PyMOL commands that place a pseudoatom at each C-alpha (Angstrom):
pseudoatom trace, name=CA, resn=MET, resi=1, chain=A, elem=C, hetatm=0, pos=[115.349, 105.531, 57.166]
pseudoatom trace, name=CA, resn=ASN, resi=2, chain=A, elem=C, hetatm=0, pos=[117.718, 106.605, 60.273]
pseudoatom trace, name=CA, resn=ASN, resi=3, chain=A, elem=C, hetatm=0, pos=[115.996, 108.652, 62.622]
pseudoatom trace, name=CA, resn=LYS, resi=4, chain=A, elem=C, hetatm=0, pos=[119.305, 110.383, 64.101]
pseudoatom trace, name=CA, resn=LEU, resi=5, chain=A, elem=C, hetatm=0, pos=[121.947, 112.459, 62.855]
pseudoatom trace, name=CA, resn=GLU, resi=6, chain=A, elem=C, hetatm=0, pos=[125.329, 113.351, 63.400]
pseudoatom trace, name=CA, resn=CYS, resi=7, chain=A, elem=C, hetatm=0, pos=[125.889, 117.195, 63.749]
pseudoatom trace, name=CA, resn=PRO, resi=8, chain=A, elem=C, hetatm=0, pos=[128.650, 118.170, 60.646]
pseudoatom trace, name=CA, resn=VAL, resi=9, chain=A, elem=C, hetatm=0, pos=[129.851, 121.137, 62.575]
pseudoatom trace, name=CA, resn=CYS, resi=10, chain=A, elem=C, hetatm=0, pos=[130.814, 119.721, 66.413]
pseudoatom trace, name=CA, resn=GLY, resi=11, chain=A, elem=C, hetatm=0, pos=[130.077, 116.390, 65.779]
pseudoatom trace, name=CA, resn=TYR, resi=12, chain=A, elem=C, hetatm=0, pos=[127.585, 115.538, 68.388]
pseudoatom trace, name=CA, resn=LYS, resi=13, chain=A, elem=C, hetatm=0, pos=[125.647, 111.998, 67.612]
pseudoatom trace, name=CA, resn=GLU, resi=14, chain=A, elem=C, hetatm=0, pos=[122.324, 110.836, 67.748]
pseudoatom trace, name=CA, resn=ILE, resi=15, chain=A, elem=C, hetatm=0, pos=[120.246, 113.711, 66.898]
pseudoatom trace, name=CA, resn=GLU, resi=16, chain=A, elem=C, hetatm=0, pos=[116.573, 113.971, 66.320]
pseudoatom trace, name=CA, resn=GLY, resi=17, chain=A, elem=C, hetatm=0, pos=[115.213, 117.752, 66.442]
pseudoatom trace, name=CA, resn=ASP, resi=18, chain=A, elem=C, hetatm=0, pos=[115.724, 120.068, 63.885]
pseudoatom trace, name=CA, resn=SER, resi=19, chain=A, elem=C, hetatm=0, pos=[119.242, 121.782, 65.569]
pseudoatom trace, name=CA, resn=CYS, resi=20, chain=A, elem=C, hetatm=0, pos=[122.163, 120.614, 67.701]
pseudoatom trace, name=CA, resn=PRO, resi=21, chain=A, elem=C, hetatm=0, pos=[121.583, 120.364, 71.136]
pseudoatom trace, name=CA, resn=ASN, resi=22, chain=A, elem=C, hetatm=0, pos=[125.721, 120.861, 71.739]
pseudoatom trace, name=CA, resn=CYS, resi=23, chain=A, elem=C, hetatm=0, pos=[126.448, 124.008, 69.174]
pseudoatom trace, name=CA, resn=ASP, resi=24, chain=A, elem=C, hetatm=0, pos=[122.852, 124.857, 68.169]
pseudoatom trace, name=CA, resn=THR, resi=25, chain=A, elem=C, hetatm=0, pos=[123.436, 124.452, 64.675]
pseudoatom trace, name=CA, resn=ASP, resi=26, chain=A, elem=C, hetatm=0, pos=[120.219, 124.424, 62.251]
pseudoatom trace, name=CA, resn=LEU, resi=27, chain=A, elem=C, hetatm=0, pos=[120.102, 120.884, 60.674]
pseudoatom trace, name=CA, resn=THR, resi=28, chain=A, elem=C, hetatm=0, pos=[116.625, 121.198, 58.841]
pseudoatom trace, name=CA, resn=LEU, resi=29, chain=A, elem=C, hetatm=0, pos=[118.439, 121.250, 55.469]
pseudoatom trace, name=CA, resn=ILE, resi=30, chain=A, elem=C, hetatm=0, pos=[120.359, 118.165, 56.363]
pseudoatom trace, name=CA, resn=TRP, resi=31, chain=A, elem=C, hetatm=0, pos=[116.777, 115.991, 57.436]
pseudoatom trace, name=CA, resn=ARG, resi=32, chain=A, elem=C, hetatm=0, pos=[115.695, 117.539, 54.026]
pseudoatom trace, name=CA, resn=LEU, resi=33, chain=A, elem=C, hetatm=0, pos=[118.486, 116.040, 51.950]
pseudoatom trace, name=CA, resn=CYS, resi=34, chain=A, elem=C, hetatm=0, pos=[118.051, 112.687, 54.163]
pseudoatom trace, name=CA, resn=GLN, resi=35, chain=A, elem=C, hetatm=0, pos=[114.410, 112.446, 53.222]
pseudoatom trace, name=CA, resn=LEU, resi=36, chain=A, elem=C, hetatm=0, pos=[115.170, 112.527, 49.394]
pseudoatom trace, name=CA, resn=SER, resi=37, chain=A, elem=C, hetatm=0, pos=[115.028, 109.619, 47.234]
pseudoatom trace, name=CA, resn=GLU, resi=38, chain=A, elem=C, hetatm=0, pos=[118.341, 107.650, 46.390]
pseudoatom trace, name=CA, resn=VAL, resi=39, chain=A, elem=C, hetatm=0, pos=[119.247, 108.059, 42.692]
pseudoatom trace, name=CA, resn=ARG, resi=40, chain=A, elem=C, hetatm=0, pos=[119.528, 105.415, 40.727]
pseudoatom trace, name=CA, resn=THR, resi=41, chain=A, elem=C, hetatm=0, pos=[122.548, 105.311, 38.657]
pseudoatom trace, name=CA, resn=SER, resi=42, chain=A, elem=C, hetatm=0, pos=[121.780, 104.430, 34.996]
pseudoatom trace, name=CA, resn=ALA, resi=43, chain=A, elem=C, hetatm=0, pos=[124.339, 102.670, 32.416]
pseudoatom trace, name=CA, resn=PRO, resi=44, chain=A, elem=C, hetatm=0, pos=[125.161, 104.882, 29.547]
pseudoatom trace, name=CA, resn=THR, resi=45, chain=A, elem=C, hetatm=0, pos=[123.436, 104.338, 26.341]
pseudoatom trace, name=CA, resn=LYS, resi=46, chain=A, elem=C, hetatm=0, pos=[125.003, 103.331, 23.264]
pseudoatom trace, name=CA, resn=ILE, resi=47, chain=A, elem=C, hetatm=0, pos=[124.479, 104.837, 20.092]
pseudoatom trace, name=CA, resn=GLN, resi=48, chain=A, elem=C, hetatm=0, pos=[123.287, 102.260, 17.592]
pseudoatom trace, name=CA, resn=ALA, resi=49, chain=A, elem=C, hetatm=0, pos=[124.371, 102.065, 13.990]
pseudoatom trace, name=CA, resn=TRP, resi=50, chain=A, elem=C, hetatm=0, pos=[121.374, 103.261, 12.415]
pseudoatom trace, name=CA, resn=GLN, resi=51, chain=A, elem=C, hetatm=0, pos=[121.703, 106.444, 14.688]
pseudoatom trace, name=CA, resn=PHE, resi=52, chain=A, elem=C, hetatm=0, pos=[125.018, 107.342, 13.000]
pseudoatom trace, name=CA, resn=VAL, resi=53, chain=A, elem=C, hetatm=0, pos=[123.798, 106.546, 9.687]
pseudoatom trace, name=CA, resn=VAL, resi=54, chain=A, elem=C, hetatm=0, pos=[120.726, 109.581, 10.353]
pseudoatom trace, name=CA, resn=ILE, resi=55, chain=A, elem=C, hetatm=0, pos=[123.062, 111.988, 11.734]
pseudoatom trace, name=CA, resn=GLY, resi=56, chain=A, elem=C, hetatm=0, pos=[125.489, 111.624, 8.692]
pseudoatom trace, name=CA, resn=PHE, resi=57, chain=A, elem=C, hetatm=0, pos=[122.807, 111.601, 6.312]
pseudoatom trace, name=CA, resn=VAL, resi=58, chain=A, elem=C, hetatm=0, pos=[121.121, 114.967, 8.231]
pseudoatom trace, name=CA, resn=PHE, resi=59, chain=A, elem=C, hetatm=0, pos=[124.881, 116.165, 8.477]
pseudoatom trace, name=CA, resn=LEU, resi=60, chain=A, elem=C, hetatm=0, pos=[125.250, 115.878, 4.135]
pseudoatom trace, name=CA, resn=ILE, resi=61, chain=A, elem=C, hetatm=0, pos=[121.686, 117.577, 3.726]
pseudoatom trace, name=CA, resn=GLY, resi=62, chain=A, elem=C, hetatm=0, pos=[122.710, 120.714, 5.700]
pseudoatom trace, name=CA, resn=LEU, resi=63, chain=A, elem=C, hetatm=0, pos=[126.115, 120.688, 3.651]
pseudoatom trace, name=CA, resn=GLY, resi=64, chain=A, elem=C, hetatm=0, pos=[124.704, 120.478, 0.407]
pseudoatom trace, name=CA, resn=ILE, resi=65, chain=A, elem=C, hetatm=0, pos=[121.936, 123.117, 1.467]
pseudoatom trace, name=CA, resn=GLY, resi=66, chain=A, elem=C, hetatm=0, pos=[124.617, 125.556, 2.148]
pseudoatom trace, name=CA, resn=THR, resi=67, chain=A, elem=C, hetatm=0, pos=[126.667, 125.237, -0.984]
pseudoatom trace, name=CA, resn=ILE, resi=68, chain=A, elem=C, hetatm=0, pos=[123.607, 125.527, -2.837]
pseudoatom trace, name=CA, resn=SER, resi=69, chain=A, elem=C, hetatm=0, pos=[122.344, 128.758, -1.169]
pseudoatom trace, name=CA, resn=SER, resi=70, chain=A, elem=C, hetatm=0, pos=[126.078, 130.257, -1.621]
pseudoatom trace, name=CA, resn=PHE, resi=71, chain=A, elem=C, hetatm=0, pos=[125.811, 129.813, -5.336]
pseudoatom trace, name=CA, resn=LEU, resi=72, chain=A, elem=C, hetatm=0, pos=[121.960, 130.879, -5.629]
pseudoatom trace, name=CA, resn=PHE, resi=73, chain=A, elem=C, hetatm=0, pos=[122.226, 134.222, -3.312]
pseudoatom trace, name=CA, resn=ILE, resi=74, chain=A, elem=C, hetatm=0, pos=[126.212, 135.222, -3.317]
pseudoatom trace, name=CA, resn=GLN, resi=75, chain=A, elem=C, hetatm=0, pos=[126.806, 136.656, -6.626]
pseudoatom trace, name=CA, resn=PRO, resi=76, chain=A, elem=C, hetatm=0, pos=[130.759, 136.638, -7.009]
pseudoatom trace, name=CA, resn=GLN, resi=77, chain=A, elem=C, hetatm=0, pos=[132.308, 139.958, -8.393]
pseudoatom trace, name=CA, resn=SER, resi=78, chain=A, elem=C, hetatm=0, pos=[134.276, 139.819, -11.058]
pseudoatom trace, name=CA, resn=ILE, resi=79, chain=A, elem=C, hetatm=0, pos=[137.254, 142.099, -11.629]
pseudoatom trace, name=CA, resn=ASN, resi=80, chain=A, elem=C, hetatm=0, pos=[138.377, 142.247, -15.022]
pseudoatom trace, name=CA, resn=ALA, resi=81, chain=A, elem=C, hetatm=0, pos=[141.432, 144.590, -14.581]
pseudoatom trace, name=CA, resn=THR, resi=82, chain=A, elem=C, hetatm=0, pos=[143.581, 145.263, -17.695]
pseudoatom trace, name=CA, resn=VAL, resi=83, chain=A, elem=C, hetatm=0, pos=[146.927, 146.753, -17.521]
pseudoatom trace, name=CA, resn=ASN, resi=84, chain=A, elem=C, hetatm=0, pos=[148.295, 148.283, -20.453]
pseudoatom trace, name=CA, resn=VAL, resi=85, chain=A, elem=C, hetatm=0, pos=[151.676, 148.869, -20.787]
pseudoatom trace, name=CA, resn=PRO, resi=86, chain=A, elem=C, hetatm=0, pos=[153.201, 151.590, -22.963]
pseudoatom trace, name=CA, resn=ASN, resi=87, chain=A, elem=C, hetatm=0, pos=[156.127, 150.974, -25.206]
pseudoatom trace, name=CA, resn=PRO, resi=88, chain=A, elem=C, hetatm=0, pos=[159.054, 152.997, -23.175]
pseudoatom trace, name=CA, resn=VAL, resi=89, chain=A, elem=C, hetatm=0, pos=[159.923, 156.072, -24.882]
pseudoatom trace, name=CA, resn=ILE, resi=90, chain=A, elem=C, hetatm=0, pos=[163.905, 156.296, -24.862]
pseudoatom trace, name=CA, resn=VAL, resi=91, chain=A, elem=C, hetatm=0, pos=[164.909, 159.860, -25.620]
pseudoatom trace, name=CA, resn=VAL, resi=92, chain=A, elem=C, hetatm=0, pos=[168.307, 160.240, -26.806]
pseudoatom trace, name=CA, resn=PRO, resi=93, chain=A, elem=C, hetatm=0, pos=[169.793, 163.865, -26.376]
pseudoatom trace, name=CA, resn=THR, resi=94, chain=A, elem=C, hetatm=0, pos=[170.959, 165.300, -29.682]
pseudoatom trace, name=CA, resn=PRO, resi=95, chain=A, elem=C, hetatm=0, pos=[174.209, 167.620, -29.915]
pseudoatom trace, name=CA, resn=SER, resi=96, chain=A, elem=C, hetatm=0, pos=[171.837, 170.428, -30.925]
pseudoatom trace, name=CA, resn=THR, resi=97, chain=A, elem=C, hetatm=0, pos=[169.459, 169.918, -27.802]
pseudoatom trace, name=CA, resn=PRO, resi=98, chain=A, elem=C, hetatm=0, pos=[171.063, 170.525, -24.341]
pseudoatom trace, name=CA, resn=ALA, resi=99, chain=A, elem=C, hetatm=0, pos=[171.191, 167.653, -22.039]
pseudoatom trace, name=CA, resn=VAL, resi=100, chain=A, elem=C, hetatm=0, pos=[171.319, 169.594, -18.830]
pseudoatom trace, name=CA, resn=LEU, resi=101, chain=A, elem=C, hetatm=0, pos=[169.082, 172.682, -18.089]
pseudoatom trace, name=CA, resn=ASN, resi=102, chain=A, elem=C, hetatm=0, pos=[170.645, 175.342, -15.901]
pseudoatom trace, name=CA, resn=THR, resi=103, chain=A, elem=C, hetatm=0, pos=[168.036, 176.908, -14.071]
pseudoatom trace, name=CA, resn=PRO, resi=104, chain=A, elem=C, hetatm=0, pos=[169.201, 178.360, -10.418]
pseudoatom trace, name=CA, resn=PRO, resi=105, chain=A, elem=C, hetatm=0, pos=[167.508, 176.026, -7.628]
pseudoatom trace, name=CA, resn=LYS, resi=106, chain=A, elem=C, hetatm=0, pos=[164.012, 177.638, -6.284]
pseudoatom trace, name=CA, resn=THR, resi=107, chain=A, elem=C, hetatm=0, pos=[163.673, 178.332, -2.527]
pseudoatom trace, name=CA, resn=ILE, resi=108, chain=A, elem=C, hetatm=0, pos=[161.339, 177.812, -0.449]
pseudoatom trace, name=CA, resn=GLN, resi=109, chain=A, elem=C, hetatm=0, pos=[159.792, 180.660, 1.448]
pseudoatom trace, name=CA, resn=PRO, resi=110, chain=A, elem=C, hetatm=0, pos=[158.587, 180.272, 4.727]
pseudoatom trace, name=CA, resn=ALA, resi=111, chain=A, elem=C, hetatm=0, pos=[155.127, 181.293, 6.052]
pseudoatom trace, name=CA, resn=THR, resi=112, chain=A, elem=C, hetatm=0, pos=[155.118, 184.413, 7.681]
pseudoatom trace, name=CA, resn=TYR, resi=113, chain=A, elem=C, hetatm=0, pos=[152.972, 184.523, 10.890]
pseudoatom trace, name=CA, resn=PRO, resi=114, chain=A, elem=C, hetatm=0, pos=[152.304, 187.200, 13.662]
pseudoatom trace, name=CA, resn=ALA, resi=115, chain=A, elem=C, hetatm=0, pos=[154.982, 186.817, 16.004]
pseudoatom trace, name=CA, resn=THR, resi=116, chain=A, elem=C, hetatm=0, pos=[152.122, 186.413, 18.928]
pseudoatom trace, name=CA, resn=TYR, resi=117, chain=A, elem=C, hetatm=0, pos=[149.186, 184.674, 19.113]
pseudoatom trace, name=CA, resn=THR, resi=118, chain=A, elem=C, hetatm=0, pos=[145.908, 185.732, 21.043]
pseudoatom trace, name=CA, resn=VAL, resi=119, chain=A, elem=C, hetatm=0, pos=[143.673, 182.602, 22.296]
pseudoatom trace, name=CA, resn=GLN, resi=120, chain=A, elem=C, hetatm=0, pos=[140.295, 182.574, 21.597]
pseudoatom trace, name=CA, resn=SER, resi=121, chain=A, elem=C, hetatm=0, pos=[137.122, 180.564, 23.002]
pseudoatom trace, name=CA, resn=GLY, resi=122, chain=A, elem=C, hetatm=0, pos=[137.598, 176.826, 22.349]
pseudoatom trace, name=CA, resn=ASP, resi=123, chain=A, elem=C, hetatm=0, pos=[141.415, 176.562, 21.733]
pseudoatom trace, name=CA, resn=ASN, resi=124, chain=A, elem=C, hetatm=0, pos=[143.797, 174.570, 23.371]
pseudoatom trace, name=CA, resn=LEU, resi=125, chain=A, elem=C, hetatm=0, pos=[147.676, 174.331, 22.185]
pseudoatom trace, name=CA, resn=SER, resi=126, chain=A, elem=C, hetatm=0, pos=[147.354, 171.691, 20.022]
pseudoatom trace, name=CA, resn=ILE, resi=127, chain=A, elem=C, hetatm=0, pos=[145.009, 173.381, 17.885]
pseudoatom trace, name=CA, resn=ILE, resi=128, chain=A, elem=C, hetatm=0, pos=[146.766, 176.412, 18.280]
pseudoatom trace, name=CA, resn=THR, resi=129, chain=A, elem=C, hetatm=0, pos=[149.876, 174.716, 17.035]
pseudoatom trace, name=CA, resn=GLU, resi=130, chain=A, elem=C, hetatm=0, pos=[148.241, 173.050, 14.050]
pseudoatom trace, name=CA, resn=LYS, resi=131, chain=A, elem=C, hetatm=0, pos=[147.091, 176.288, 13.070]
pseudoatom trace, name=CA, resn=LEU, resi=132, chain=A, elem=C, hetatm=0, pos=[150.466, 178.117, 13.153]
pseudoatom trace, name=CA, resn=CYS, resi=133, chain=A, elem=C, hetatm=0, pos=[152.621, 175.100, 12.041]
pseudoatom trace, name=CA, resn=GLY, resi=134, chain=A, elem=C, hetatm=0, pos=[150.582, 172.704, 10.264]
pseudoatom trace, name=CA, resn=GLN, resi=135, chain=A, elem=C, hetatm=0, pos=[148.944, 169.484, 10.637]
pseudoatom trace, name=CA, resn=GLY, resi=136, chain=A, elem=C, hetatm=0, pos=[150.878, 166.700, 12.758]
pseudoatom trace, name=CA, resn=ALA, resi=137, chain=A, elem=C, hetatm=0, pos=[153.061, 169.846, 14.323]
pseudoatom trace, name=CA, resn=SER, resi=138, chain=A, elem=C, hetatm=0, pos=[153.634, 168.597, 18.352]
pseudoatom trace, name=CA, resn=TRP, resi=139, chain=A, elem=C, hetatm=0, pos=[152.072, 170.959, 20.707]
pseudoatom trace, name=CA, resn=GLN, resi=140, chain=A, elem=C, hetatm=0, pos=[155.035, 170.987, 22.476]
pseudoatom trace, name=CA, resn=LEU, resi=141, chain=A, elem=C, hetatm=0, pos=[156.650, 173.341, 20.542]
pseudoatom trace, name=CA, resn=MET, resi=142, chain=A, elem=C, hetatm=0, pos=[154.568, 175.981, 22.036]
pseudoatom trace, name=CA, resn=VAL, resi=143, chain=A, elem=C, hetatm=0, pos=[155.599, 175.220, 25.243]
pseudoatom trace, name=CA, resn=GLN, resi=144, chain=A, elem=C, hetatm=0, pos=[159.196, 175.311, 24.290]
pseudoatom trace, name=CA, resn=ALA, resi=145, chain=A, elem=C, hetatm=0, pos=[158.711, 178.811, 22.822]
pseudoatom trace, name=CA, resn=ASN, resi=146, chain=A, elem=C, hetatm=0, pos=[157.053, 179.971, 25.446]
pseudoatom trace, name=CA, resn=PRO, resi=147, chain=A, elem=C, hetatm=0, pos=[158.265, 178.485, 28.724]
pseudoatom trace, name=CA, resn=GLN, resi=148, chain=A, elem=C, hetatm=0, pos=[155.600, 180.134, 31.186]
pseudoatom trace, name=CA, resn=LEU, resi=149, chain=A, elem=C, hetatm=0, pos=[153.353, 177.068, 29.664]
pseudoatom trace, name=CA, resn=LYS, resi=150, chain=A, elem=C, hetatm=0, pos=[155.444, 174.506, 31.397]
pseudoatom trace, name=CA, resn=GLY, resi=151, chain=A, elem=C, hetatm=0, pos=[153.066, 172.572, 34.180]
pseudoatom trace, name=CA, resn=ARG, resi=152, chain=A, elem=C, hetatm=0, pos=[149.917, 174.494, 33.395]
pseudoatom trace, name=CA, resn=GLU, resi=153, chain=A, elem=C, hetatm=0, pos=[149.832, 173.088, 29.541]
pseudoatom trace, name=CA, resn=ASN, resi=154, chain=A, elem=C, hetatm=0, pos=[145.751, 172.312, 29.794]
pseudoatom trace, name=CA, resn=ASP, resi=155, chain=A, elem=C, hetatm=0, pos=[145.091, 175.378, 31.544]
pseudoatom trace, name=CA, resn=ILE, resi=156, chain=A, elem=C, hetatm=0, pos=[145.326, 178.178, 29.196]
pseudoatom trace, name=CA, resn=GLU, resi=157, chain=A, elem=C, hetatm=0, pos=[142.676, 181.245, 29.113]
pseudoatom trace, name=CA, resn=LYS, resi=158, chain=A, elem=C, hetatm=0, pos=[141.250, 183.080, 26.427]
pseudoatom trace, name=CA, resn=GLY, resi=159, chain=A, elem=C, hetatm=0, pos=[142.898, 186.309, 25.613]
pseudoatom trace, name=CA, resn=GLU, resi=160, chain=A, elem=C, hetatm=0, pos=[146.502, 184.944, 26.632]
pseudoatom trace, name=CA, resn=VAL, resi=161, chain=A, elem=C, hetatm=0, pos=[149.221, 186.135, 24.327]
pseudoatom trace, name=CA, resn=PHE, resi=162, chain=A, elem=C, hetatm=0, pos=[152.144, 183.319, 23.148]
pseudoatom trace, name=CA, resn=LYS, resi=163, chain=A, elem=C, hetatm=0, pos=[155.019, 183.857, 21.219]
pseudoatom trace, name=CA, resn=VAL, resi=164, chain=A, elem=C, hetatm=0, pos=[154.811, 181.814, 17.844]
pseudoatom trace, name=CA, resn=PRO, resi=165, chain=A, elem=C, hetatm=0, pos=[157.214, 179.053, 17.700]
pseudoatom trace, name=CA, resn=ASN, resi=166, chain=A, elem=C, hetatm=0, pos=[159.666, 178.297, 14.632]
pseudoatom trace, name=CA, resn=CYS, resi=167, chain=A, elem=C, hetatm=0, pos=[157.601, 175.627, 13.351]
pseudoatom trace, name=CA, resn=GLN, resi=168, chain=A, elem=C, hetatm=0, pos=[161.063, 174.349, 11.278]
pseudoatom trace, name=CA, resn=GLU, resi=169, chain=A, elem=C, hetatm=0, pos=[162.607, 173.047, 14.475]
pseudoatom trace, name=CA, resn=ALA, resi=170, chain=A, elem=C, hetatm=0, pos=[160.127, 170.564, 14.537]
pseudoatom trace, name=CA, resn=GLY, resi=171, chain=A, elem=C, hetatm=0, pos=[160.598, 169.041, 11.031]
for i in range(1, 171): cmd.bond("trace and resi %d" % i, "trace and resi %d" % (i + 1))
show_as sticks, trace
zoom trace
């Protein structure tokens, strides 16, 4: 075993102690590594033919067990759907029966809401707009109808009074 080291930091040669006299580097770890026994490399082991046979046999057993268990424990659900298509009915208008009914189209009356809304506890613009205009209405309708809300959309106070937006502008 070599009793003298070379400093890996400064390159000082023939060091016998635990630290380099030139740069004061601690060399105790290097001394311990030098005292370890040498590692012998062994040749890689070859897998023999009988080991391949055993591995294949174990694989086939596992595959068989998995297949059998899938049939035993999982019951397939069969869906029996029958669709009955009725015979089409063809209606031919006769001269005694009028083909077109003359009825005036129905007009949809818009829902009437109060002209203003007073903010209640727990309200935000989205909740208010959905109450007044229905599901899917954007809170931006309230901001358009109430310009004083611009810049403070998330800061409304209980008791504030807002104009109700025209909800049909969104559609």
